[in-house]
N, C-alpha and C positions, 0 to 999 in steps of 0.2 A: 824020789823027790816028793811024790804024792803022799807017802807015809810020813815024811818029815813035816809036811804042812798039816796033816791031820793030827800028828803028835803035838805040834805047837798050839793048834787050836784047842785041843783037849786040855792041855795044861793051862792055857789062858782062861778058858771057860770054867775050869774047876777052881782056879784061884778066885775068880769073881764070885763063885758060889760060896766058897769058904769065907770070903770077906763079909758077905751078907749074913752068914751064920754066926759071926763073932759076937760076943756079948757087948762089946763097945761099938756102937754105931757112930760112924763119922757124920758130921753135919754135911749137908749137900754143898757142893761147890757150884758157885754161880759162874757160868761160862760167859754169859753176856747179859746185858740188860739194856732196856730202852734208854735213850738219852733223855735228858731233862726236857720236858715239853715247854714250848713257849707259852707264856701267859698273855692273853689278849684282853684289852679293855672292852667293856660292854659297848661303848660307843663304836669302837672299831668293828666289833662283831655285827652290830646293827648295820653299819655302813656296808660291810662285806655282803650281808644278806640282801640288801637292796641292790647292790651291783650284780649279785648272782641272779636275781630275778630279772634283770635286764638282758641277760644272755639269751640267745636264740634257743629254741627247742633242740634237744639232742646235742647240746654244746659239749665239746670234748673237755673244756675247762671244768664244767659242772661235774662231769664224770670223774675227773682227776681229783677234784675237791672232795667228792664222796669217798673215794679211796683213801685220801689223806685223813678224813674224819674217822674212818674205820681203823686206820693205823694208830691214830691218837687214842681211840677207845681201847684198843688192844694193849697199848703201852700203859694206860691207866690201870687196867686189870692186872697186868704183870707187876707193876709197881706196888699195887696194894697187896698182892700175894707175897712179894718179897718182904714187905713190912711185917707180915704175920710171922715169918720165920726168924727175923732178926730184930 
C-alpha cells in the first residue's frame, strides 16, 4: 500500500512539473476573490469616527472595527492585483 501511494504521488508531482515546462502557459485560475466592498458616504464615515471616539478604552468594538478595516485593505490590494492580470 505504501508503494502505491508513493507511486501516485510521484506521477502527480511529475505531471505538475511537466505542465509548468510546456511552451504554452495557462492563465492563472482565480479560486476565490473578495466580495464587493460597501461604499460609505463621507458624512457616515465622519459620524462613525465620532462614535468610535466615544467608546471606552480597550473597547472590543474598536478592536473588531480595526480588524474589519484590515480586511477591507487586504481586499482592495487583492482586487487591484486581479485588475492587473485581467
